[in-house]
C-alpha positions in Angstrom: 0.0 0.0 0.0 1.0 3.6 -0.5 2.7 5.1 2.5 0.8 8.1 4.0 3.2 11.0 4.6 2.9 12.6 8.0 4.8 15.6 9.4 4.3 16.0 13.2 4.8 19.2 15.1 5.7 19.6 18.7 2.9 18.9 21.1 1.2 21.9 22.7 1.1 22.5 26.4 -2.6 21.6 26.4 -1.9 18.2 24.8 0.9 17.5 27.2 -1.2 18.4 30.2 -4.1 16.3 29.0 -1.8 13.4 28.3 -0.3 13.6 31.8 -3.7 13.6 33.3 -4.8 10.5 31.3 -1.6 8.6 32.3 -2.4 9.5 36.0 -5.9 8.0 35.7 -4.5 4.9 34.1 -1.9 4.5 36.8 -4.6 4.7 39.5 -6.4 1.7 37.9 -3.3 -0.5 38.2 -3.8 -1.5 41.9 -7.3 -2.5 41.1 -6.1 -4.8 38.4 -3.4 -6.5 40.6 -5.9 -9.3 41.1 -5.2 -10.3 37.6 -1.6 -11.0 38.4 -2.2 -12.4 41.9 -4.7 -14.9 40.6 -2.8 -16.0 37.5 -1.0 -19.1 38.8 -3.9 -20.7 40.5 -6.0 -20.3 37.4 -3.7 -21.9 34.8 -1.1 -23.9 36.6 -1.2 -27.6 35.6 2.3 -28.6 36.8 4.4 -26.2 34.9 5.2 -22.8 36.4 3.4 -19.7 35.0 6.7 -18.2 33.9 7.6 -21.4 31.9 4.2 -21.6 30.2 4.3 -17.8 29.4 7.7 -18.1 27.8 6.7 -21.1 25.8 3.4 -19.5 24.7 1.5 -22.6 25.8 -1.2 -20.7 27.7 -1.8 -17.8 25.4 -5.5 -18.5 25.0 -6.0 -19.1 28.7 -4.1 -15.9 29.6 -6.2 -13.9 27.1 -9.4 -15.4 28.6 -8.3 -14.6 32.1 -7.3 -11.1 31.2 -10.7 -10.5 29.7 -12.4 -11.9 32.7 -10.4 -10.3 35.5 -8.8 -7.1 34.2 -11.0 -4.4 35.7 -11.4 -1.2 33.8 -10.0 -2.8 30.6 -12.3 -0.7 28.3 -11.4 2.4 30.3 -7.7 1.7 29.7 -8.3 1.2 26.0 -10.2 4.5 25.9 -7.5 6.3 27.7 -4.8 5.0 25.4 -6.9 6.0 22.5 -7.3 9.5 24.0 -3.5 9.7 24.5 -2.9 8.8 20.9 -5.5 11.3 19.7 -4.4 14.2 21.9 -0.6 13.8 21.8 0.0 12.4 18.4 -3.1 13.3 16.4 -3.8 9.6 15.6 -6.9 7.3 15.7 -7.4 3.7 15.1 -6.3 2.2 11.8 -8.7 3.4 9.1 -8.8 7.1 10.0 -6.5 10.0 9.5 -6.9 12.9 11.9 -6.7 16.2 10.0 -6.9 19.8 11.4 -9.9 21.5 13.0 -11.8 18.3 13.6 -11.6 17.0 10.0 -11.4 13.2 9.7 -10.4 11.4 6.6 -10.7 7.8 5.6 -7.4 6.0 5.0 -9.0 4.3 2.0 -8.6 7.5 0.0 -4.8 7.3 0.4 -4.2 3.7 -0.3 -3.0 2.1 -3.6 -0.9 -1.0 -4.3 0.7 -2.8 -7.2 -2.7 -4.1 -8.3 -4.5 -0.8 -8.3 -4.0 -0.1 -12.0 -5.3 -3.6 -12.8 -8.4 -3.2 -10.6 -9.1 0.3 -12.0 -8.9 -1.0 -15.6 -11.3 -3.9 -14.9 -13.8 -1.6 -13.1 -13.8 0.8 -16.0 -14.4 -2.1 -18.3 -17.5 -2.9 -16.1 -18.7 0.7 -16.6 -18.3 0.3 -20.4 -20.2 -3.0 -20.2 -23.0 -1.4 -18.3 -23.2 1.5 -20.8 -23.5 -1.1 -23.6 -26.3 -3.0 -22.0 -28.2 0.2 -21.3 -27.7 1.4 -24.8 -29.2 -1.8 -26.1 -32.4 -0.8 -24.3 -32.2 2.7 -25.7 -31.1 4.2 -22.3 -28.3 6.8 -22.0 -25.8 6.5 -19.2 -24.2 9.5 -17.3 -21.5 8.8 -14.8 -20.9 11.0 -11.8 -17.6 10.2 -10.1 -17.7 11.4 -6.5 -14.3 12.9 -5.7 -12.3 11.8 -2.6 -12.8 14.1 0.4 -9.1 14.5 0.6 -9.0 15.9 -2.9 -11.6 18.6 -2.0 -10.4 19.4 1.5 -6.6 19.0 1.2 -6.1 22.2 3.2 -7.5 20.4 6.3 -5.2 17.4 6.1 -2.9 18.9 8.7 0.5 17.0 8.7 -0.7 14.5 6.1 0.0 14.7 2.5 -2.1 13.0 -0.2 0.2 10.7 -2.2 0.6 11.5 -5.9 -0.8 8.1 -7.1 -4.3 8.4 -5.6 -4.2 12.2 -6.1 -4.1 11.7 -9.9 -6.7 8.9 -10.0 -9.7 11.1 -10.6 -8.3 12.7 -13.8 -7.3 9.3 -15.1 -10.8 8.0 -14.5 -12.4 10.9 -16.4 -10.0 10.5 -19.3 -10.6 6.8 -19.5 -14.4 7.4 -19.5 -14.0 10.1 -22.2 -11.9 7.7 -24.3 -14.7 5.1 -24.0 -17.3 7.7 -25.1 -19.1 7.6 -21.7 -20.4 10.9 -20.4 -18.7 11.7 -17.1 -19.4 14.7 -15.0 -16.4 16.3 -13.2 -17.9 17.2 -9.9 -14.8 18.9 -8.5 -15.3 22.5 -9.8 -18.9 22.7 -8.6 -18.1 21.2 -5.2 -15.0 23.3 -4.7 -16.9 26.5 -5.6 -19.7 25.5 -3.1 -17.2 25.4 -0.3 -17.5 29.1 0.0 -21.1 28.7 1.3 -20.5 25.8 3.7 -19.0 22.3 4.0 -19.6 20.0 1.0 -18.3 17.0 2.9 -19.1 16.0 6.5 -16.1 16.6 8.8 -16.6 13.3 10.7 -18.0 11.2 7.9 -17.0 9.9 4.4 -20.1 11.3 2.8 -21.0 14.6 1.3 -23.3 17.1 3.0 -26.7 18.0 1.4 -25.0 21.2 0.2 -22.3 19.2 -1.5 -24.9 16.9 -3.0 -26.8 19.9 -4.3 -23.7 21.3 -6.0 -23.0 17.9 -7.6 -26.6 17.7 -8.8 -26.4 21.0 -10.5 -23.3 19.9 -12.4 -24.9 16.7 -13.5 -28.1 18.5 -14.6 -26.1 20.7 -16.9 -24.8 17.6 -18.7 -28.0 15.5 -18.7 -30.0 18.5 -20.2 -27.8 18.5 -23.3 -27.9 14.8 -24.1 -31.4 13.4 -23.9 -35.1 14.3 -24.2 -36.4 13.6 -20.7 -39.9 14.8 -21.3 -41.8 17.7 -19.8 -40.2 19.7 -16.9 -41.7 19.1 -13.5 -42.4 21.6 -10.7 -39.7 20.6 -8.3 -37.8 23.0 -6.1 -35.3 22.5 -3.4 -36.2 23.6 0.2 -34.3 23.6 3.4 -35.5 21.3 6.2 -34.5 21.2 9.8 -30.9 21.0 10.9 -29.7 17.9 12.8 -26.6 16.7 14.5 -24.7 13.8 12.9 -21.9 11.8 14.4 -20.1 10.4 11.4 -18.9 7.0 10.4 -15.2 7.9 10.9 -15.8 8.6 14.6 -15.8 4.9 15.4 -12.1 4.9 14.7 -11.5 7.5 17.3 -11.8 5.7 20.7 -12.1 8.3 23.4 -14.8 7.0 25.7 -16.3 9.5 28.0 -13.6 12.0 27.1 -15.0 12.3 23.5 -17.2 15.2 24.5 -14.3 17.2 25.9 -11.4 16.5 23.5 -12.9 14.7 20.5 -14.1 16.1 17.1 -17.5 17.8 17.3 -20.4 16.1 15.5 -21.5 17.7 12.2 -24.4 20.0 12.1 -26.3 19.3 8.9 -29.0 21.3 7.2 -31.4 18.9 5.5 -32.6 19.6 1.9 -35.7 18.2 0.3 -37.6 18.6 -3.0 -41.1 20.0 -3.1 -43.4 19.6 -6.0 -44.8 16.9 -8.3 -43.8 15.2 -11.5 -45.4 16.4 -14.7 -48.6 14.4 -15.3 -48.9 13.4 -11.7 -47.2 10.7 -9.6 -45.2 7.9 -11.0 -47.3 4.9 -12.0 -48.0 4.3 -15.6 -46.1 7.4 -16.5 -42.7 7.1 -18.0 -39.7 7.3 -15.6 -37.4 10.0 -17.1 -34.4 9.5 -14.9 -33.1 6.7 -12.8 -30.4 7.0 -10.1 -28.1 4.1 -9.3 -25.3 4.3 -6.7 -24.2 3.9 -3.2 -25.2 5.4 0.2 -24.2 8.8 -1.2 -27.5 8.5 -3.2 -29.5 6.0 -1.1 -29.3 7.9 2.2 -32.1 10.5 2.2 -30.4 12.6 4.8 -27.8 13.7 2.2 -30.6 14.9 -0.1 -29.0 13.9 -3.4 -32.2 12.5 -4.9 -34.0 15.7 -3.9 -31.3 17.9 -5.4 -31.4 16.0 -8.7 -35.1 16.4 -8.9 -34.8 20.2 -8.3 -31.9 20.6 -10.7 -33.2 18.4 -13.5 -36.8 19.5 -13.0 -37.7 15.9 -13.6 -38.8 13.0 -11.4 -36.1 10.6 -10.4 -36.5 7.0 -9.3 -33.8 6.1 -6.8 -32.4 2.6 -7.2 -29.2 3.2 -5.1 -28.5 0.8 -2.2 -26.8 1.1 1.1 -23.6 -0.8 1.9 -23.2 -2.5 -1.5 -20.9 -0.2 -3.4 -21.8 1.1 -6.9 -21.5 -2.1 -8.9 -23.9 -4.4 -7.2 -26.8 -1.9 -7.5 -26.1 -1.5 -11.2 -26.1 -5.3 -11.6 -29.4 -5.5 -9.9 -30.9 -2.8 -12.1 -29.6 -4.4 -15.3 -31.2 -7.7 -14.4 -34.4 -6.3 -12.8 -37.8 -5.5 -14.1 -37.5 -1.7 -14.2 -35.0 -1.7 -17.1 -37.3 -4.1 -19.1 -40.8 -2.9 -18.2 -40.3 0.8 -17.5 -37.0 1.9 -18.9 -35.9 5.4 -18.1 -34.5 7.8 -20.6 -31.3 8.4 -18.6 -29.5 6.6 -15.9 -27.2 8.6 -13.6 -24.6 6.3 -12.0 -23.0 7.8 -8.9 -19.5 6.2 -8.5 -17.4 7.2 -5.5 -13.8 7.5 -6.7 -12.3 5.2 -4.1 -14.6 2.3 -5.0 -13.0 2.2 -8.5 -9.9 0.7 -6.8 -11.8 -2.2 -5.2 -12.0 -5.7 -6.5 -15.6 -6.4 -7.8 -17.4 -9.7 -7.9 -20.0 -8.7 -10.5 -19.9 -9.3 -14.2 -22.4 -7.5 -16.5 -21.6 -9.8 -19.4 -22.1 -9.0 -23.1 -24.9 -6.6 -24.1 -28.1 -8.2 -25.2 
């Protein structure tokens, strides 16, 4: 895997003081846990001394079980060490990179290996195969590659630096799609411009904010509107809903326990967006479906408002076929083999593809167009 470059500065006095306090609390728990050591021989001795068995490794499982049973405040100790790593070194558990000002980044955005080019090439072939199968049904495909959070918010990486290999991946993907004749929307300009009005990615999560989703939807609408007749415009408009607090998926890699409130990243405050209005000719039923959306949790999760933003930007109804937790390729396979594409084919399919998923091995195979 690509090494993640990190430059550390000297710890501040606040960090040193907090770390000293956490070590003191941990030290106070040690006498409580002396029962673990005092009870060890009577619990596992079967003729050989504890020291001999420890050195030979013959009682590893029993020692682990005894530790889990008897070591009081074990979880507290883990939380404390997690707090020390976070406060003193700016580190979380494997999987997250701690940036500046409470920004968290997934390590997946930074990782490549010697097989990355091969996986990327195969996945782009899958996109081409999907385009061909849709074209055989008279359906146009538009791809929307969601950029990595690190590519949009590099200024908040702190001491980390995004390696050159994944940093150039987005441009390579767009070029490959263009070479294959597949419309691909570059979402970076719109999302970067929207940063001036508020976050376009969640600070503690891998996903975009409703505002980021709305910026992406506007860029996609400008492309879709030039390539296909999607019927009469509909009276959809984007409206703000209530704000809510969101503790993101990356916070599970920052183990701080009860100290999270005091020293941890603050949860995101999200302003929901929704689409008001009605499709031309009434609700969907026997009416044609002008646009279908296929993708990941970026599209499937209603809290991010991407479906609503597409409706408002396209002025068309959108059927959302995205799925949670399955990546972008499994939902597309399900769509291609399902009833919708046969019985009520849309004019356009918008395929939301997070950039980092294009470097993942896929189990699906769309086969030859038919």
